All heavy atoms as an XYZ file, in Angstrom:
993
protein
N      21.195     48.711      5.019
C      22.222     48.674      3.965
C      23.082     47.427      4.139
O      23.518     47.130      5.246
C      23.107     49.948      4.044
O      22.296     51.102      3.937
C      24.115     49.923      2.930
N      23.302     46.724      3.047
C      24.123     45.549      3.052
C      25.197     45.642      1.977
O      24.976     46.249      0.916
C      23.249     44.285      2.776
C      22.119     44.131      3.741
C      20.852     44.628      3.434
C      22.350     43.489      4.937
C      19.818     44.498      4.305
C      21.300     43.334      5.843
C      20.058     43.818      5.523
O      19.000     43.680      6.406
N      26.354     45.063      2.229
C      27.409     45.006      1.232
C      27.958     43.593      1.117
O      27.970     42.869      2.116
C      28.597     45.979      1.579
O      29.129     45.600      2.805
C      28.149     47.444      1.596
N      28.354     43.266     -0.072
C      29.066     42.012     -0.299
C      30.212     42.341     -1.256
O      29.972     42.820     -2.357
C      28.146     40.954     -0.927
C      28.843     39.613     -1.282
C      29.341     38.952     -0.023
C      27.841     38.690     -1.967
N      31.451     42.162     -0.783
C      32.617     42.560     -1.539
C      33.673     41.483     -1.530
O      33.835     40.787     -0.526
C      33.221     43.835     -1.013
C      32.362     45.043     -1.201
C      32.979     46.299     -0.665
N      32.768     46.395      0.777
C      33.177     47.404      1.513
N      33.833     48.382      0.992
N      32.915     47.437      2.799
N      34.381     41.347     -2.620
C      35.539     40.465     -2.710
C      36.759     41.341     -2.900
O      36.637     42.423     -3.529
C      35.377     39.489     -3.861
N      37.895     40.899     -2.435
C      39.053     41.720     -2.568
C      40.348     40.978     -2.501
O      40.367     39.777     -2.292
N      41.430     41.740     -2.653
C      42.766     41.181     -2.561
C      43.597     42.225     -1.821
O      43.324     43.416     -1.915
C      43.323     40.916     -3.926
N      44.646     41.770     -1.182
C      45.498     42.649     -0.433
C      46.873     42.165     -0.331
O      47.242     41.064     -0.782
N      47.710     42.988      0.285
C      49.117     42.665      0.475
C      49.535     43.078      1.891
O      49.176     44.175      2.371
C      49.976     43.379     -0.553
C      51.474     43.087     -0.371
C      51.954     41.862     -0.786
C      52.313     44.003      0.176
C      53.283     41.555     -0.642
C      53.673     43.702      0.353
C      54.152     42.470     -0.090
O      55.443     42.152      0.073
N      50.238     42.210      2.564
C      50.713     42.475      3.935
C      52.250     42.453      3.882
O      52.834     41.511      3.400
C      50.149     41.448      4.856
C      50.425     41.736      6.282
C      49.686     40.720      7.152
N      49.668     41.203      8.533
C      48.749     40.936      9.440
N      47.737     40.183      9.073
N      48.825     41.388     10.638
N      52.873     43.499      4.442
C      54.312     43.632      4.477
C      54.791     43.667      5.925
O      54.377     44.582      6.667
C      54.759     44.872      3.715
C      56.249     45.081      3.774
C      57.094     44.305      3.012
C      56.793     46.064      4.577
C      58.486     44.490      3.039
C      58.174     46.240      4.630
C      59.006     45.459      3.885
O      60.348     45.656      3.910
N      55.651     42.722      6.290
C      56.180     42.707      7.648
C      57.416     43.577      7.714
O      58.434     43.350      7.060
C      56.516     41.275      8.046
C      56.986     41.101      9.457
C      57.296     39.712      9.826
O      56.319     38.847      9.745
O      58.455     39.429     10.178
N      57.349     44.664      8.531
C      58.480     45.545      8.703
C      59.519     44.909      9.610
O      60.707     44.894      9.287
C      58.028     46.907      9.285
C      57.076     47.584      8.276
C      59.209     47.788      9.591
C      56.368     48.781      8.830
N      59.063     44.365     10.768
C      59.880     43.604     11.642
C      58.967     42.668     12.424
O      57.806     42.520     12.064
C      60.739     44.508     12.511
C      59.954     45.439     13.389
O      58.847     45.102     13.898
N      60.494     46.606     13.632
N      59.449     42.034     13.485
C      58.617     41.084     14.223
C      57.422     41.742     14.897
O      56.409     41.075     15.147
C      59.458     40.346     15.286
C      60.373     39.291     14.680
C      61.064     38.478     15.744
O      60.657     38.572     16.922
O      61.964     37.737     15.378
N      57.499     43.051     15.197
C      56.392     43.701     15.897
C      55.477     44.530     15.005
O      54.349     44.789     15.332
C      56.920     44.551     17.053
C      57.487     43.753     18.191
C      57.939     44.626     19.305
O      58.835     45.440     19.143
N      57.296     44.478     20.439
N      55.966     45.028     13.876
C      55.220     45.951     13.043
C      54.969     45.368     11.681
O      55.856     44.731     11.079
C      55.980     47.263     12.871
C      56.056     48.098     14.083
C      57.069     48.105     14.971
C      55.124     49.104     14.493
N      56.792     49.019     15.971
C      55.583     49.615     15.689
C      53.892     49.542     14.002
C      54.924     50.616     16.420
C      53.216     50.500     14.703
C      53.726     51.063     15.893
N      53.763     45.603     11.146
C      53.505     45.341      9.712
C      52.479     46.326      9.216
O      51.766     46.992      9.962
C      53.154     43.882      9.415
C      51.804     43.451      9.967
O      50.863     44.254     10.031
O      51.674     42.257     10.300
N      52.435     46.435      7.898
C      51.469     47.294      7.199
C      50.743     46.448      6.187
O      51.307     45.471      5.676
C      52.100     48.576      6.576
C      53.213     48.121      5.630
C      52.616     49.506      7.641
C      53.848     49.317      4.870
N      49.527     46.829      5.824
C      48.807     46.064      4.814
C      47.872     47.059      4.067
O      47.521     48.125      4.555
C      48.028     44.934      5.392
O      47.014     45.406      6.253
N      47.491     46.603      2.902
C      46.554     47.349      2.108
C      45.681     46.362      1.314
O      46.116     45.256      1.039
C      47.198     48.342      1.119
O      46.243     49.144      0.474
C      48.084     47.639      0.107
N      44.405     46.728      1.094
C      43.467     45.886      0.327
C      42.661     46.771     -0.624
O      42.414     47.923     -0.358
C      42.518     45.161      1.280
C      43.170     44.203      2.221
C      42.176     43.549      3.146
N      41.506     44.555      3.966
C      40.613     44.283      4.908
N      40.248     43.059      5.155
N      40.100     45.262      5.646
N      42.202     46.127     -1.713
C      41.260     46.719     -2.621
C      40.095     45.742     -2.721
O      40.309     44.525     -2.795
C      41.871     46.929     -3.971
N      38.849     46.308     -2.647
C      37.661     45.422     -2.691
C      36.654     46.004     -3.662
O      36.531     47.225     -3.790
C      36.998     45.309     -1.316
C      37.929     44.719     -0.252
C      37.303     44.677      1.088
C      37.593     45.957      1.847
N      37.121     45.962      3.201
N      35.906     45.158     -4.343
C      34.802     45.532     -5.216
C      33.598     44.644     -4.880
O      33.772     43.484     -4.456
C      35.158     45.426     -6.722
C      36.280     46.397     -7.077
C      35.529     44.030     -7.106
N      32.417     45.136     -5.151
C      31.230     44.314     -4.944
C      29.942     45.080     -5.111
O      29.873     46.026     -5.900
N      28.956     44.704     -4.359
C      27.637     45.292     -4.470
C      27.173     45.836     -3.109
O      27.432     45.242     -2.071
C      26.626     44.228     -4.963
O      25.383     44.777     -5.134
N      26.475     46.942     -3.152
C      25.894     47.556     -1.956
C      24.417     47.679     -2.256
O      24.025     48.191     -3.325
C      26.490     48.938     -1.709
C      25.861     49.729     -0.605
C      26.946     50.174      0.320
C      25.115     50.931     -1.140
N      23.563     47.140     -1.421
C      22.128     47.304     -1.588
C      21.482     47.905     -0.373
O      21.864     47.605      0.737
C      21.458     46.109     -2.154
C      21.530     44.797     -1.384
C      20.561     44.232     -0.675
C      22.621     43.897     -1.363
N      21.008     43.034     -0.158
C      22.265     42.814     -0.566
C      23.875     43.911     -1.938
C      23.117     41.747     -0.305
C      24.765     42.838     -1.634
C      24.327     41.777     -0.872
N      20.467     48.712     -0.638
C      19.842     49.486      0.377
C      18.328     49.331      0.250
O      17.791     49.354     -0.842
C      20.212     50.971      0.263
C      19.885     51.814      1.457
O      19.454     51.273      2.481
N      20.071     53.077      1.304
N      17.604     49.209      1.383
C      16.139     49.032      1.391
C      15.584     49.870      2.536
O      16.046     49.727      3.663
C      15.784     47.569      1.544
C      14.282     47.318      1.479
C      14.051     45.812      1.404
C      13.288     45.317      2.564
N      12.985     43.905      2.477
N      14.692     50.766      2.190
C      14.032     51.594      3.238
C      12.568     51.159      3.321
O      11.909     51.067      2.269
C      14.123     53.099      2.877
C      13.414     53.931      3.915
C      15.575     53.549      2.771
N      12.086     50.876      4.546
C      10.734     50.397      4.717
C      10.017     51.200      5.778
O      10.656     51.952      6.531
C      10.669     48.918      5.123
O      11.288     48.774      6.392
C      11.380     48.040      4.107
N       8.743     51.046      5.876
C       7.979     51.583      6.971
C       8.040     50.577      8.143
O       8.900     49.717      8.119
C       6.538     51.778      6.603
C       6.345     52.872      5.564
C       4.874     53.047      5.142
O       4.064     52.160      5.372
N       4.601     54.192      4.574
N       7.187     50.686      9.148
C       7.170     49.741     10.219
C       6.865     48.311      9.688
O       7.346     47.328     10.262
C       6.078     50.100     11.279
C       6.497     51.328     12.038
O       7.694     51.621     12.126
O       5.599     52.027     12.528
N       6.147     48.207      8.637
C       5.885     46.900      7.997
C       6.981     46.654      6.946
O       7.092     47.338      5.973
C       4.499     46.970      7.328
C       4.160     45.676      6.617
O       4.936     44.760      6.518
N       2.897     45.596      6.123
N       7.831     45.663      7.150
C       8.935     45.427      6.248
C       8.523     44.999      4.835
O       9.307     44.987      3.943
C       9.765     44.312      6.939
C       8.887     43.727      7.969
C       7.843     44.699      8.296
N       7.259     44.655      4.680
C       6.761     44.284      3.350
C       6.487     45.511      2.469
O       6.360     45.382      1.270
C       5.497     43.445      3.490
C       5.718     42.147      4.262
C       6.743     41.244      3.599
O       6.762     41.102      2.409
O       7.541     40.674      4.375
N       6.375     46.681      3.070
C       6.087     47.896      2.337
C       7.418     48.640      2.104
O       7.991     49.199      3.041
C       5.076     48.822      3.108
C       4.835     50.079      2.284
C       3.799     48.062      3.354
N       7.937     48.597      0.865
C       9.208     49.214      0.542
C       8.999     50.655      0.126
O       8.168     50.941     -0.765
C       9.947     48.474     -0.545
C      10.525     47.174     -0.129
C      11.455     46.598     -1.125
C      10.658     45.907     -2.216
N      11.470     45.218     -3.211
N       9.709     51.583      0.739
C       9.705     52.948      0.267
C      10.814     53.213     -0.755
O      10.606     54.068     -1.633
C       9.937     53.900      1.470
C       8.880     53.858      2.586
C       9.288     54.762      3.746
C       7.489     54.259      2.041
N      11.886     52.441     -0.624
C      13.004     52.652     -1.537
C      13.841     51.344     -1.507
O      14.017     50.770     -0.458
C      13.864     53.797     -1.052
C      15.179     53.981     -1.781
C      15.256     54.583     -3.015
C      16.361     53.479     -1.210
C      16.459     54.726     -3.687
C      17.559     53.612     -1.868
C      17.625     54.253     -3.089
N      14.323     50.977     -2.678
C      15.218     49.770     -2.720
C      16.102     49.971     -3.957
O      15.652     50.282     -5.068
C      14.385     48.547     -2.907
O      15.208     47.387     -2.952
N      17.420     49.754     -3.770
C      18.353     49.909     -4.880
C      19.618     49.175     -4.585
O      19.953     48.912     -3.397
C      18.668     51.379     -5.065
C      19.234     51.727     -6.457
O      19.346     50.794     -7.271
O      19.549     52.889     -6.715
N      20.359     48.773     -5.591
C      21.679     48.198     -5.394
C      22.638     48.827     -6.399
O      22.224     49.188     -7.519
C      21.639     46.679     -5.561
O      21.281     46.339     -6.902
N      23.843     49.018     -5.954
C      24.865     49.685     -6.808
C      26.221     49.026     -6.647
O      26.508     48.340     -5.625
C      24.983     51.148     -6.391
C      23.751     51.993     -6.594
C      23.502     52.197     -8.067
C      22.307     53.122     -8.230
N      21.895     53.269     -9.554
N      27.064     49.249     -7.565
C      28.472     48.825     -7.535
C      29.228     49.654     -6.466
O      28.980     50.837     -6.355
C      29.073     49.055     -8.922
C      30.548     48.795     -8.988
C      31.021     47.491     -9.003
C      31.458     49.851     -9.023
C      32.396     47.233     -9.102
C      32.812     49.568     -9.093
C      33.273     48.310     -9.134
N      30.027     49.013     -5.687
C      30.850     49.681     -4.647
C      32.307     49.222     -4.747
O      32.536     48.067     -5.106
C      30.232     49.438     -3.249
C      30.324     47.982     -2.871
C      30.951     50.270     -2.209
N      33.214     50.116     -4.511
C      34.641     49.755     -4.442
C      35.285     50.515     -3.278
O      34.776     51.504     -2.823
C      35.335     50.111     -5.760
C      35.350     51.599     -6.077
C      36.396     52.390     -5.721
C      34.290     52.171     -6.777
C      36.385     53.729     -6.016
C      34.285     53.505     -7.086
C      35.354     54.299     -6.690
O      35.343     55.624     -7.009
N      36.339     49.905     -2.745
C      37.009     50.493     -1.614
C      38.479     50.135     -1.565
O      38.910     49.127     -2.183
C      36.332     50.093     -0.300
O      36.463     48.725     -0.095
N      39.241     50.959     -0.886
C      40.660     50.669     -0.590
C      40.848     50.913      0.894
O      40.141     51.735      1.498
C      41.626     51.520     -1.409
C      41.379     53.008     -1.208
C      41.520     51.153     -2.896
C      42.477     53.884     -1.773
N      41.784     50.181      1.494
C      42.110     50.449      2.877
C      43.596     50.252      3.105
O      44.310     49.682      2.275
C      41.284     49.600      3.827
C      41.614     48.118      3.838
O      42.738     47.709      3.493
O      40.728     47.306      4.196
N      44.059     50.764      4.206
C      45.448     50.642      4.621
C      45.431     50.476      6.133
O      44.621     51.067      6.853
C      46.270     51.864      4.225
N      46.325     49.642      6.656
C      46.394     49.446      8.122
C      47.827     49.352      8.603
O      48.731     49.002      7.843
C      45.662     48.154      8.512
O      46.370     47.030      8.065
N      48.008     49.780      9.815
C      49.239     49.635     10.540
C      48.970     48.761     11.730
O      48.024     49.005     12.483
C      49.760     51.032     10.997
C      51.013     50.874     11.858
C      50.001     51.928      9.832
N      49.751     47.688     11.904
C      49.539     46.690     12.940
C      50.764     46.595     13.812
O      51.905     46.526     13.330
C      49.245     45.331     12.344
C      48.109     45.397     11.346
O      46.991     45.718     11.668
N      48.422     45.125     10.076
N      50.532     46.556     15.133
C      51.628     46.438     16.108
C      51.317     45.247     16.989
O      50.253     45.168     17.626
C      51.690     47.709     16.960
C      52.754     47.650     18.061
C      54.101     47.572     17.747
C      52.349     47.627     19.395
C      55.025     47.481     18.743
C      53.319     47.532     20.366
C      54.643     47.477     20.081
O      55.574     47.396     21.065
N      52.273     44.325     17.075
C      52.127     43.154     17.921
C      52.848     43.421     19.273
O      54.090     43.430     19.304
C      52.724     41.924     17.231
C      51.926     41.477     16.061
C      52.133     41.985     14.797
C      50.908     40.515     16.219
C      51.348     41.586     13.719
C      50.155     40.074     15.160
C      50.351     40.625     13.924
N      52.043     43.676     20.288
C      52.593     43.927     21.615
C      53.295     42.656     22.100
O      54.428     42.733     22.650
C      51.418     44.326     22.592
C      51.958     44.563     23.994
C      50.699     45.563     22.035
N      52.636     41.531     21.909
C      53.219     40.220     22.182
C      52.854     39.347     20.953
O      52.191     39.822     20.029
C      52.632     39.554     23.452
O      51.240     39.291     23.283
C      52.827     40.448     24.664
N      53.215     38.070     20.994
C      52.845     37.205     19.885
C      51.341     37.023     19.802
O      50.804     36.767     18.719
C      53.496     35.820     20.024
C      54.941     35.797     19.636
C      55.445     34.404     19.519
C      55.569     34.080     18.094
N      56.301     32.978     17.663
N      50.621     37.186     20.917
C      49.187     36.962     20.954
C      48.380     38.289     20.856
O      47.254     38.268     20.359
C      48.750     36.258     22.218
C      49.153     34.824     22.294
C      50.564     34.619     22.755
O      51.128     35.454     23.431
N      51.183     33.520     22.346
N      48.890     39.424     21.269
C      48.138     40.658     21.333
C      48.536     41.604     20.211
O      49.692     41.998     20.074
C      48.354     41.369     22.702
C      47.591     42.626     22.927
C      46.058     42.401     22.800
C      47.959     43.284     24.260
N      47.564     41.960     19.351
C      47.767     42.846     18.212
C      46.938     44.094     18.331
O      45.712     44.026     18.608
C      47.390     42.047     16.923
C      47.443     42.876     15.667
C      46.898     42.116     14.445
O      46.365     41.009     14.611
O      46.998     42.661     13.338
N      47.518     45.225     18.082
C      46.821     46.513     18.000
C      46.865     46.983     16.569
O      47.875     46.816     15.883
C      47.464     47.542     18.915
C      47.656     47.206     20.370
C      48.402     48.314     21.086
C      46.296     46.974     21.026
N      45.774     47.580     16.062
C      45.714     47.996     14.664
C      44.964     49.310     14.503
O      43.997     49.576     15.249
C      45.040     46.902     13.847
N      45.371     50.081     13.498
C      44.666     51.261     13.048
C      44.449     51.127     11.591
O      45.353     50.818     10.812
C      45.477     52.521     13.313
N      43.179     51.194     11.117
C      42.788     50.938      9.734
C      41.962     52.120      9.213
O      41.017     52.558      9.821
C      41.925     49.671      9.656
C      42.638     48.506     10.319
C      41.554     49.354      8.230
C      41.751     47.497     10.963
N      42.397     52.632      8.056
C      41.616     53.632      7.350
C      41.069     53.089      6.056
O      41.768     52.332      5.347
N      39.806     53.377      5.748
C      39.185     52.818      4.520
C      38.388     53.916      3.829
O      37.657     54.659      4.461
C      38.310     51.655      4.875
C      37.587     51.021      3.673
C      36.780     49.819      4.004
O      36.656     49.438      5.205
O      36.192     49.230      3.063
N      38.452     53.911      2.504
C      37.631     54.782      1.674
C      36.763     53.919      0.786
O      37.285     53.076      0.037
C      38.491     55.670      0.767
C      39.500     56.570      1.494
C      40.383     57.282      0.477
C      38.813     57.623      2.369
N      35.414     54.032      0.921
C      34.472     53.311      0.090
C      33.671     54.281     -0.772
O      33.217     55.346     -0.273
C      33.466     52.519      0.943
O      34.107     51.524      1.682
N      33.430     53.925     -2.013
C      32.741     54.773     -2.967
C      31.651     53.979     -3.727
O      31.934     52.889     -4.157
C      33.699     55.413     -3.947
C      34.772     56.295     -3.306
C      34.132     57.483     -2.640
N      35.106     58.364     -1.991
C      35.298     58.441     -0.693
N      34.617     57.602      0.079
N      36.167     59.239     -0.164
N      30.483     54.583     -3.850
C      29.408     54.043     -4.688
C      28.483     55.157     -5.056
O      28.650     56.306     -4.579
C      28.645     52.963     -3.906
O      27.825     53.540     -2.966
N      27.472     54.864     -5.901
C      26.514     55.886     -6.270
C      25.504     56.160     -5.144
O      24.914     57.243     -5.083
C      25.730     55.447     -7.496
C      26.570     55.508     -8.729
O      27.634     56.026     -8.723
N      26.052     54.888     -9.810
N      25.334     55.221     -4.181
C      24.413     55.414     -3.072
C      25.051     56.182     -1.911
O      24.391     57.073     -1.345
C      23.951     54.063     -2.553
C      22.989     53.307     -3.460
C      22.671     51.940     -2.849
C      21.700     54.068     -3.671
N      26.324     55.860     -1.597
C      26.949     56.501     -0.428
C      28.461     56.451     -0.531
O      29.005     55.475     -1.044
C      26.433     55.844      0.877
C      26.934     54.416      0.970
C      26.871     56.652      2.097
N      29.096     57.544     -0.124
C      30.525     57.530      0.020
C      30.866     57.504      1.508
O      30.205     58.203      2.285
C      31.116     58.764     -0.587
C      31.016     58.823     -2.112
O      30.779     57.770     -2.703
O      31.141     59.954     -2.678
N      31.786     56.637      1.861
C      32.075     56.447      3.277
C      33.562     56.469      3.527
O      34.329     55.781      2.855
C      31.483     55.106      3.746
C      31.814     54.745      5.152
C      31.331     53.319      5.512
O      31.500     52.417      4.660
O      30.880     53.148      6.605
N      34.013     57.256      4.534
C      35.350     57.253      5.003
C      35.303     56.648      6.416
O      34.482     57.061      7.267
C      35.945     58.659      5.085
C      35.887     59.344      3.697
O      35.898     58.627      2.687
O      35.903     60.572      3.684
N      36.191     55.678      6.670
C      36.115     54.923      7.913
C      37.459     54.852      8.578
O      38.490     54.622      7.959
C      35.568     53.518      7.648
C      35.396     52.655      8.855
C      34.639     51.405      8.548
C      35.443     50.377      7.816
N      34.779     49.086      7.677
N      37.483     55.060      9.943
C      38.692     54.853     10.712
C      38.313     53.799     11.797
O      37.320     53.968     12.505
C      39.129     56.151     11.370
C      40.292     56.026     12.418
C      41.529     55.523     11.724
C      40.498     57.326     13.141
N      39.139     52.798     11.920
C      38.911     51.777     12.889
C      40.168     51.544     13.743
O      41.230     51.437     13.214
C      38.487     50.466     12.241
C      38.108     49.347     13.225
C      37.578     48.137     12.518
O      38.400     47.262     12.140
N      36.293     48.067     12.297
N      39.963     51.473     15.057
C      40.986     51.099     16.035
C      40.564     49.798     16.680
O      39.410     49.689     17.050
C      41.171     52.206     17.062
C      41.496     53.579     16.519
C      41.458     54.574     17.669
C      42.776     53.595     15.821
N      41.490     48.830     16.717
C      41.101     47.537     17.259
C      42.276     46.874     18.035
O      43.398     47.189     17.775
C      40.548     46.606     16.198
C      41.513     46.267     15.092
C      40.839     45.351     14.042
N      40.291     44.175     14.671
C      39.067     43.683     14.425
N      38.261     44.331     13.582
N      38.670     42.622     15.017
N      41.873     46.014     18.966
C      42.838     45.158     19.687
C      42.345     43.740     19.589
O      41.205     43.482     19.857
C      42.938     45.609     21.160
N      43.218     42.835     19.164
C      42.858     41.438     18.996
C      43.819     40.525     19.789
O      45.037     40.753     19.751
C      42.910     41.055     17.510
C      41.796     41.705     16.724
O      40.650     41.409     16.979
O      42.156     42.526     15.849
N      43.252     39.507     20.443
C      44.049     38.533     21.138
C      43.964     37.224     20.317
O      42.895     36.661     20.130
C      43.504     38.256     22.575
C      44.307     37.290     23.315
C      45.572     37.583     23.828
C      43.853     35.942     23.446
C      46.321     36.633     24.486
C      44.584     34.980     24.111
C      45.826     35.345     24.619
O      46.576     34.412     25.262
N      45.139     36.759     19.847
C      45.213     35.548     19.010
C      45.388     34.347     19.960
O      46.473     34.142     20.508
C      46.394     35.625     18.050
C      46.220     36.731     17.056
N      45.733     36.580     15.798
C      46.506     38.077     17.174
C      45.699     37.734     15.161
N      46.158     38.644     15.979
N      44.303     33.573     20.129
C      44.411     32.424     21.010
C      44.788     31.158     20.262
O      45.097     30.151     20.849
C      43.101     32.200     21.792
C      41.891     32.042     20.999
C      41.417     30.808     20.644
C      41.129     33.151     20.644
C      40.259     30.625     19.917
C      39.960     33.034     19.913
C      39.539     31.770     19.558
N      44.754     31.176     18.933
C      45.292     30.142     18.060
C      45.959     30.875     16.912
O      45.843     32.078     16.749
C      44.144     29.252     17.508
C      43.434     28.387     18.545
C      44.298     27.199     18.966
O      45.157     26.764     18.218
O      44.060     26.724     20.114
N      46.660     30.131     16.033
C      47.368     30.754     14.924
C      46.389     31.511     13.987
O      46.713     32.573     13.497
C      48.151     29.708     14.108
C      49.395     29.247     14.800
O      49.833     29.934     15.718
O      49.881     28.177     14.429
N      45.189     30.962     13.775
C      44.270     31.534     12.839
C      43.034     32.194     13.475
O      42.207     32.756     12.776
C      43.759     30.501     11.852
C      44.879     29.997     10.980
O      45.922     30.602     10.824
N      44.714     28.780     10.450
N      42.833     32.084     14.773
C      41.680     32.605     15.460
C      42.070     33.721     16.433
O      43.063     33.609     17.147
C      40.915     31.537     16.233
C      40.198     30.580     15.328
C      40.762     29.361     14.952
C      38.911     30.902     14.898
C      40.090     28.498     14.146
C      38.265     29.995     14.046
C      38.803     28.805     13.711
N      41.226     34.778     16.528
C      41.472     35.874     17.446
C      40.090     36.418     17.911
O      39.085     36.378     17.187
C      42.238     36.971     16.796
N      40.083     36.894     19.162
C      38.938     37.655     19.628
C      39.400     39.086     19.874
O      40.609     39.326     20.136
C      38.372     37.074     20.937
C      39.420     36.962     22.014
C      37.702     35.718     20.712
C      38.853     36.569     23.370
N      38.509     40.051     19.708
C      38.959     41.384     19.807
C      37.869     42.407     20.176
O      36.664     42.063     20.219
N      38.279     43.615     20.437
C      37.385     44.743     20.619
C      37.760     45.815     19.588
O      38.935     45.897     19.151
C      37.511     45.344     22.064
C      37.046     44.330     23.080
C      38.919     45.818     22.343
N      36.771     46.596     19.197
C      37.029     47.627     18.178
C      36.174     48.861     18.373
O      35.110     48.840     18.988
C      36.761     47.031     16.788
C      35.354     46.484     16.487
C      34.519     47.482     15.742
C      35.474     45.216     15.710
N      36.711     49.953     17.867
C      36.015     51.245     17.773
C      36.082     51.681     16.331
O      37.123     51.640     15.691
C      36.657     52.298     18.682
C      36.223     53.682     18.331
C      34.981     54.177     18.733
C      37.047     54.514     17.574
C      34.589     55.446     18.362
C      36.634     55.777     17.208
C      35.394     56.227     17.638
O      34.999     57.502     17.264
N      34.936     52.097     15.727
C      34.877     52.526     14.394
C      34.201     53.883     14.278
O      33.114     54.085     14.831
C      34.102     51.535     13.484
O      34.715     50.231     13.626
C      34.122     51.921     12.019
N      34.820     54.805     13.555
C      34.226     56.113     13.255
C      33.939     56.115     11.747
O      34.866     55.886     10.922
C      35.140     57.262     13.627
C      34.630     58.582     13.186
N      33.635     59.271     13.871
C      34.962     59.386     12.092
C      33.384     60.414     13.245
N      34.147     60.475     12.173
N      32.685     56.348     11.348
C      32.302     56.398      9.933
C      31.851     57.779      9.603
O      31.016     58.405     10.319
C      31.152     55.431      9.645
C      31.503     53.978      9.854
C      30.267     53.111      9.684
N      30.503     51.754     10.086
C      30.854     50.768      9.273
N      30.989     51.014      8.013
N      31.068     49.565      9.717
N      32.328     58.317      8.469
C      31.933     59.646      7.982
C      31.303     59.484      6.612
O      31.886     59.037      5.685
C      33.192     60.518      7.893
C      32.877     61.947      7.512
O      31.748     62.230      7.071
O      33.762     62.819      7.699
N      30.022     59.897      6.552
C      29.253     59.773      5.291
C      29.086     61.138      4.643
O      28.180     61.328      3.816
C      27.823     59.198      5.594
C      27.858     57.843      6.211
C      27.678     57.713      7.599
C      28.102     56.722      5.468
C      27.695     56.479      8.209
C      28.120     55.476      6.078
C      27.911     55.350      7.407
N      29.891     62.106      4.984
C      29.754     63.450      4.447
C      28.907     64.303      5.352
O      29.401     65.015      6.209
N      27.575     64.176      5.242
C      26.658     64.966      6.094
C      26.450     64.323      7.458
O      26.111     65.044      8.421
C      25.318     65.116      5.379
N      26.680     63.018      7.565
C      26.433     62.295      8.849
C      27.691     61.507      9.226
O      28.479     61.090      8.417
C      25.259     61.318      8.674
C      23.961     61.992      8.350
O      23.631     62.999      9.036
O      23.250     61.532      7.438
N      27.772     61.272     10.535
C      28.837     60.411     11.076
C      28.228     59.459     12.090
O      27.216     59.737     12.656
C      29.963     61.207     11.743
O      29.399     61.930     12.894
C      30.596     62.192     10.808
N      28.904     58.332     12.286
C      28.529     57.396     13.334
C      29.767     56.922     14.102
O      30.876     56.969     13.526
C      27.788     56.124     12.817
O      28.686     55.395     11.973
C      26.545     56.493     12.018
N      29.621     56.533     15.324
C      30.643     55.970     16.152
C      30.142     54.633     16.639
O      28.999     54.522     17.142
C      31.016     56.862     17.313
C      31.622     58.145     16.838
O      32.716     58.157     16.251
N      30.967     59.264     17.056
N      30.909     53.579     16.455
C      30.470     52.227     16.854
C      31.541     51.549     17.647
O      32.729     51.801     17.500
C      30.259     51.403     15.589
C      29.285     52.028     14.588
C      29.370     51.398     13.184
O      30.191     50.482     12.998
O      28.637     51.868     12.309
N      31.133     50.673     18.508
C      32.059     49.823     19.256
C      31.591     48.355     19.134
O      30.420     48.136     18.794
N      32.476     47.422     19.297
C      32.020     46.038     19.133
C      33.044     45.018     19.569
O      34.206     45.377     19.978
N      32.638     43.772     19.535
C      33.463     42.634     19.822
C      33.574     41.842     18.528
O      32.624     41.835     17.729
C      32.845     41.762     20.910
C      32.609     42.455     22.239
C      31.819     41.538     23.159
C      33.903     42.868     22.894
N      34.682     41.139     18.318
C      34.812     40.378     17.078
C      35.449     39.043     17.358
O      36.240     38.897     18.294
C      35.623     41.170     16.036
O      36.988     41.269     16.431
N      35.158     38.113     16.485
C      35.807     36.799     16.436
C      36.325     36.722     14.991
O      35.556     36.794     14.043
C      34.835     35.656     16.715
C      35.405     34.268     16.579
C      36.559     34.039     17.561
C      34.312     33.215     16.797
N      37.652     36.602     14.830
C      38.235     36.619     13.520
C      38.921     35.293     13.194
O      39.517     34.635     14.025
C      39.303     37.737     13.418
C      38.710     39.073     13.639
C      39.767     40.143     13.693
N      40.314     40.342     12.351
C      41.345     41.163     12.122
N      41.977     41.747     13.104
N      41.798     41.307     10.900
N      38.843     34.931     11.883
C      39.546     33.770     11.376
C      40.403     34.249     10.232
O      39.929     34.925      9.327
C      38.579     32.709     10.905
C      39.273     31.552     10.192
C      40.003     30.629     10.922
C      39.260     31.425      8.830
C      40.649     29.578     10.296
C      39.917     30.374      8.175
C      40.609     29.460      8.947
O      41.278     28.453      8.268
N      41.658     33.976     10.303
C      42.605     34.398      9.257
C      43.153     33.198      8.510
O      43.584     32.231      9.171
C      43.786     35.198      9.861
C      44.748     35.658      8.836
C      45.847     36.478      9.435
N      45.323     37.661     10.034
C      45.969     38.462     10.839
N      47.216     38.154     11.204
N      45.429     39.519     11.357
N      43.077     33.203      7.209
C      43.638     32.093      6.435
C      44.613     32.568      5.415
O      44.767     33.696      5.192
C      42.529     31.266      5.726
C      41.641     32.096      4.828
C      41.945     32.184      3.488
C      40.549     32.780      5.320
C      41.125     32.905      2.615
C      39.745     33.506      4.475
C      40.021     33.580      3.153
């Protein structure tokens, strides 16, 4: 499953350590199911997808940021509710490295993921 979405958001600074943000995104979600041979498609489809999210961010220091993000995504192929917890270290004004944990709920199925990230903020 692949998604490509564009969006817009708003970030509100409560004080020097806390801020909240929200975003709305729209785009396309496409899914392809194959056998062991990727040339043999069992299913392929693309649909319109939209989502909204909200986050609470806490800056422990100027460089270390903790965040909790909730997102709701909806499409004809899959509905997804997502919770993400992350910690990012800003080593430059626009660059950060981080670790994250994500819980995804698809209704009948759920997944838990962990990862590392490199972020650029403009």
